[in-house]
C-alpha positions in Angstrom: 33.1 102.0 76.0 29.5 100.9 77.2 26.9 101.2 79.9 24.1 99.3 81.6 21.5 101.6 83.4 19.6 99.1 86.3 16.8 100.5 88.4 16.7 100.2 91.7 13.9 101.1 94.8 13.7 104.8 96.2 14.8 106.5 93.2 18.4 104.8 93.1 19.8 103.8 89.8 22.9 101.9 89.4 25.3 102.2 86.1 27.2 99.7 85.4 30.6 101.1 83.2 32.6 99.0 81.0 35.9 101.2 78.9 37.3 99.1 76.2 40.7 97.5 76.4 41.9 99.6 73.6 41.1 103.2 75.1 42.5 102.0 78.4 45.9 100.4 76.7 45.8 104.9 75.1 45.8 105.5 78.4 48.5 103.7 79.7 51.0 104.1 77.3 50.6 107.5 77.3 51.0 107.9 81.1 53.8 105.0 80.7 56.0 107.3 78.3 55.8 110.3 81.2 56.9 107.7 83.7 59.5 106.9 81.1 61.0 110.2 80.2 60.8 111.1 83.5 62.0 108.5 85.7 65.4 109.0 87.9 66.7 105.5 88.4 70.3 105.3 90.0 73.0 104.2 87.4 70.6 105.5 84.8 70.7 109.1 82.9 66.7 110.9 83.1 65.0 108.8 80.9 67.3 106.2 79.4 66.4 103.6 82.4 65.0 100.5 80.9 61.1 100.4 80.2 61.2 97.4 82.1 62.8 98.4 84.9 60.3 101.5 84.8 57.2 98.8 84.7 59.0 97.5 88.3 59.5 100.2 90.2 56.5 102.5 89.1 54.3 99.5 88.3 52.0 101.0 91.0 51.8 104.1 90.7 51.2 104.1 86.6 48.3 102.0 87.9 47.0 104.8 89.8 47.4 107.6 87.5 45.9 105.2 84.8 42.4 105.1 86.8 43.1 109.0 88.0 42.7 109.4 84.7 40.4 107.0 82.8 37.4 106.7 85.3 36.5 110.4 85.9 37.2 110.8 81.8 34.4 107.8 81.1 32.2 109.4 84.3 31.7 112.4 82.6 31.3 111.3 79.3 28.5 108.5 80.3 26.5 111.5 82.7 26.2 113.8 79.6 25.4 110.8 77.5 22.3 109.9 80.0 21.2 113.4 81.0 19.7 112.1 84.4 18.2 114.9 86.8 20.0 113.5 89.8 19.4 115.0 93.2 22.0 113.6 95.7 25.8 113.2 94.9 26.3 110.5 92.9 28.2 107.6 94.3 31.5 105.2 92.4 31.3 101.8 93.9 33.7 98.7 92.8 36.1 100.6 90.7 38.3 98.0 89.3 40.1 96.6 86.3 38.7 93.8 84.5 41.4 91.7 82.4 42.9 94.9 80.5 40.5 96.9 80.1 38.2 98.9 83.4 35.2 98.2 85.4 32.7 100.6 87.6 29.6 101.4 88.9 27.6 104.4 89.5 25.2 104.7 91.7 22.6 107.9 91.2 19.0 109.2 92.9 16.6 110.8 90.9 13.9 112.5 90.9 10.6 110.2 91.2 8.5 109.2 88.5 4.7 109.3 89.3 1.2 110.3 88.0 -1.1 113.0 89.6 -4.0 111.8 90.4 -7.3 113.8 90.2 -6.3 116.6 92.5 -9.0 119.0 91.1 -11.6 116.9 92.6 -10.3 118.2 96.2 -13.5 119.7 98.6 -12.6 121.2 101.8 -14.7 123.1 104.7 -14.2 126.6 104.9 -13.7 128.5 108.4 -15.1 131.5 109.9 -13.2 134.6 110.1 -12.9 134.5 114.1 -14.4 138.2 115.1 -11.7 140.3 117.3 -13.8 141.4 120.5 -12.3 143.9 122.6 -12.3 141.5 125.3 -9.4 139.8 122.8 -7.5 143.0 122.7 -7.4 143.3 126.2 -6.3 139.9 127.1 -3.3 140.5 124.3 -2.0 144.0 126.2 -2.7 142.5 129.5 0.0 139.5 128.5 2.1 142.3 127.0 2.1 144.5 130.3 2.7 141.0 131.6 6.3 141.3 129.7 6.9 144.1 131.7 6.0 143.4 134.8 7.6 143.4 138.4 7.9 141.1 140.3 7.2 141.7 144.3 6.7 140.5 147.4 2.5 139.4 148.3 0.1 140.6 150.8 -1.7 137.5 150.9 -1.1 134.6 153.4 -1.8 131.3 150.8 -0.9 130.3 147.7 -3.8 131.3 144.9 -3.1 130.3 141.4 -1.8 133.4 139.5 1.0 133.4 142.1 4.9 133.3 141.9 6.3 131.1 144.6 9.9 129.6 145.4 10.1 126.5 146.9 12.1 123.7 147.8 11.2 120.2 146.9 12.1 116.6 147.2 11.0 114.0 144.8 10.9 110.4 145.6 9.5 107.3 143.1 8.6 104.1 145.3 9.9 105.5 148.4 13.2 106.9 146.5 14.8 109.8 146.5 14.8 111.1 142.9 17.9 113.7 142.3 16.2 115.1 138.8 13.4 115.6 140.6 14.9 117.9 144.2 15.4 121.7 144.4 16.4 123.5 146.8 15.0 126.5 144.6 12.6 126.1 142.4 10.4 129.3 141.1 7.3 128.0 139.4 4.1 130.2 138.6 0.7 128.2 140.2 -1.5 127.4 137.2 0.6 128.2 134.3 1.2 124.8 133.4 5.0 124.5 133.8 4.9 121.7 135.8 3.0 118.4 136.8 -0.7 119.8 137.6 -1.2 117.7 140.1 2.3 119.7 141.5 0.8 122.7 141.1 -2.5 122.1 142.2 -1.3 120.5 145.3 -0.1 124.7 145.9 -2.7 125.9 146.5 -3.7 126.8 149.9 0.0 126.6 151.7 1.2 129.1 154.0 5.1 130.9 153.8 7.0 128.3 155.5 4.7 125.1 155.2 5.8 122.0 154.5 3.4 119.7 152.5 3.7 116.0 150.8 2.1 116.1 147.4 0.7 112.8 145.2 1.3 113.3 141.6 0.3 111.1 138.6 2.8 111.7 135.5 1.2 111.9 132.2 0.5 109.0 130.2 2.2 110.8 127.4 5.2 112.3 129.8 8.5 114.1 127.6 10.7 112.3 130.0 9.7 108.5 129.3 11.0 106.6 132.5 8.2 109.1 134.1 5.3 108.4 132.0 2.7 107.2 133.8 4.0 106.7 136.8 3.1 108.0 140.4 5.6 110.6 143.1 5.9 112.1 145.8 6.8 115.5 146.0 8.0 116.9 149.5 7.7 120.7 149.2 8.7 123.9 151.6 7.7 127.2 150.2 9.9 129.8 150.7 8.2 132.8 149.1 5.0 133.9 147.4 5.5 136.8 144.6 2.7 138.2 142.6 3.4 140.2 139.3 2.7 144.2 139.5 1.8 145.1 135.6 2.8 148.7 134.5 0.1 151.1 134.0 -1.6 151.2 130.3 -0.1 154.9 130.4 0.4 156.7 126.5 4.7 156.5 127.8 4.3 152.5 128.1 3.0 152.8 124.0 5.3 154.6 122.7 8.2 152.1 124.9 7.2 148.7 124.0 5.7 150.0 120.2 6.7 153.3 119.0 3.0 154.2 119.2 2.5 157.7 120.5 -1.0 156.5 122.3 -2.6 154.1 124.3 -5.2 154.2 121.8 -2.8 153.9 118.5 -1.0 150.4 121.0 -4.5 148.9 121.4 -5.6 149.7 117.4 -1.9 148.1 116.3 -2.7 144.6 118.9 -6.5 143.8 117.5 -4.6 144.6 113.5 -1.9 142.3 114.5 -5.1 139.8 116.0 -6.9 140.4 112.9 -4.3 138.9 111.0 -3.5 136.4 112.9 -7.2 135.3 112.4 -7.2 135.5 108.7 -3.7 133.5 108.5 -5.3 131.1 111.2 -8.3 130.2 108.5 -5.9 129.9 105.5 -3.6 127.8 107.5 -7.2 125.7 108.5 -8.4 125.4 104.2 -4.3 125.0 103.6 -3.8 121.9 105.4 -6.8 120.6 103.7 -5.5 120.4 100.7 -1.9 119.2 101.7 -3.1 116.3 103.7 -5.6 115.3 101.0 -2.6 115.7 98.4 -0.3 113.5 100.3 -3.5 110.6 101.2 -4.0 110.6 97.3 -0.4 110.2 96.4 2.5 107.4 97.4 5.9 107.0 95.1 9.4 106.3 96.5 11.8 109.1 97.4 15.4 109.4 97.0 17.1 108.1 100.5 19.6 110.5 100.2 16.8 113.7 99.8 15.6 112.3 103.1 18.0 112.1 105.0 18.9 116.3 104.2 15.5 116.8 105.2 15.5 114.5 108.6 18.6 116.7 109.5 16.6 120.4 108.7 14.1 119.4 111.0 16.2 118.1 113.7 18.2 121.3 113.3 15.2 123.3 113.7 13.8 121.3 116.9 17.3 121.4 118.4 17.0 125.7 117.6 14.1 126.0 119.2 14.9 123.7 121.8 18.0 126.3 122.7 16.0 129.3 122.4 14.1 128.2 125.8 17.2 127.0 127.0 16.7 123.1 126.6 18.1 120.6 124.7 17.0 117.3 124.1 17.9 115.1 127.4 15.7 118.0 129.4 12.4 116.9 127.4 13.1 112.9 127.4 14.5 112.6 124.0 17.8 111.5 122.2 18.8 112.4 118.7 18.4 109.0 117.5 14.6 109.1 118.6 14.3 112.5 117.1 15.3 111.1 114.0 12.7 108.4 113.8 10.3 110.5 114.7 11.0 113.0 111.9 11.2 110.1 108.8 7.2 110.3 108.4 7.6 113.7 108.7 10.0 114.3 106.4 9.2 112.0 103.7 5.7 113.8 103.8 7.5 117.7 103.2 9.3 116.0 100.4 6.5 114.4 98.5 4.7 117.6 99.1 6.8 119.6 97.4 7.0 117.4 93.9 3.1 116.6 94.1 3.0 121.0 93.7 6.0 121.3 91.4 4.0 119.0 89.1 1.2 120.3 89.7 2.4 123.8 88.4 3.4 122.6 85.4 -0.4 120.8 84.7 -1.7 124.2 85.3 1.1 126.3 83.4 2.1 128.3 86.8 4.4 130.1 87.0 6.3 132.4 89.3 9.0 135.3 87.1 12.0 137.0 88.9 10.1 139.9 89.4 7.8 138.2 91.0 10.5 137.5 93.6 12.0 141.1 94.0 8.2 141.7 94.8 8.4 140.0 97.8 11.8 141.0 98.8 10.6 144.5 98.8 7.7 143.6 101.0 9.6 141.5 103.3 11.8 144.5 103.5 9.4 147.1 104.3 8.2 144.8 107.3 11.4 144.4 108.1 12.5 148.0 107.8 15.7 147.0 105.5 16.9 147.9 102.8 15.7 146.3 99.7 18.1 146.6 97.3 20.2 145.2 99.3 18.1 142.2 100.0 18.0 141.5 96.6 21.6 141.4 95.8 22.4 139.3 98.8 19.6 137.4 97.9 21.2 136.6 94.3 24.8 136.5 95.6 24.3 133.9 98.4 21.4 131.7 95.9 18.4 131.9 98.4 17.0 133.8 95.4 15.8 130.5 93.6 14.9 129.2 96.8 12.4 131.6 98.1 11.4 131.3 93.9 10.2 128.0 94.6 8.3 128.5 97.7 6.1 131.4 96.5 5.8 128.7 92.9 4.5 126.4 96.1 1.7 128.8 97.2 0.7 130.1 94.4 -0.1 126.6 93.3 -1.9 126.3 97.4 -3.5 128.8 96.7 -4.5 127.9 93.3 -5.6 124.2 94.9 -7.6 125.9 97.5 -9.7 128.3 96.0 -11.0 125.3 93.4 -11.6 122.9 96.1 -14.0 125.7 97.9 -16.1 125.9 94.9 
């Protein structure tokens, strides 16, 4: 047997395999003998039919069995000998008889080969840690209280920003009614930005029962492309005006929503969380700079099979987020084809970053051990109030252990790079 490896673009290799006549004949003779011994042909006892008759009657079956044995057997030998680091499932193509031998092609995708640029010269800007003020805490407290607030009829005689209004509306484009812009009962928080700004602004000052034609212009980057930049008229009628009544900030309220005993403890908890967010914001600011510069410095081909897998991951995450909001792609003016096309660049960047960070880890001899993974899982268990031992067992059983280990390694490399880039 002989083979030849040809390099193609996008980390793909094609292996041309030729199996010699003698090996194929040996397999053929073995399988033919089995057919001869077990064939049942009318007029002959089992195993006593003439060879010529068996070859005629079972020619295709014998040939199929020969290929079923010879191809997997030789394929495994080739792959073991080449020891390629393949990243997607190999494909067999053009499997055929060639004279008395067999020929076929193996298509594989492998990890990219590239040289690291001088990443040690990367320099980034620092960011001052935001100071958390009493006003920040109170603003967050108000947001928490709003979640538990109750709507009540407003005593105001006109719509103001912050009011919750129910309206009937009918949208017209070029004088023609647009069904998707029509509703008999549209609920809006005025000023929240959930609707077109011109429409929300146009509601301010209206009284219950009052009608008005509101001229709007859709933003040029509006999510539903057919409306982007278009002008429309909304005929609206205000049906009701409501206000949100916030619960009092009492110890009972604090205990109900957070488990803390007092309102003071709740405020302290909120301040701690805001401080953590501020720290994360500074960290992400620095990390994003390092990652951006690494991507700019390195440009190499990627296995397209992995790119497709990463696109699938991005699409699934996006659709999952939409579902949590009660939306779908159609609601945001996108098709699955649009989303996949928009995800290509991000998918490629994600994969390049993984390869770059792994290569830097090798160069810098940065490692993550199993005890490191266990420590991280115990930390997560404590934060989520889960059983650490069960989480460790599940991580090993379900295969998430290695994924977490790889993520911790990437984080460790980025931390190392950020530290060096600030010097």
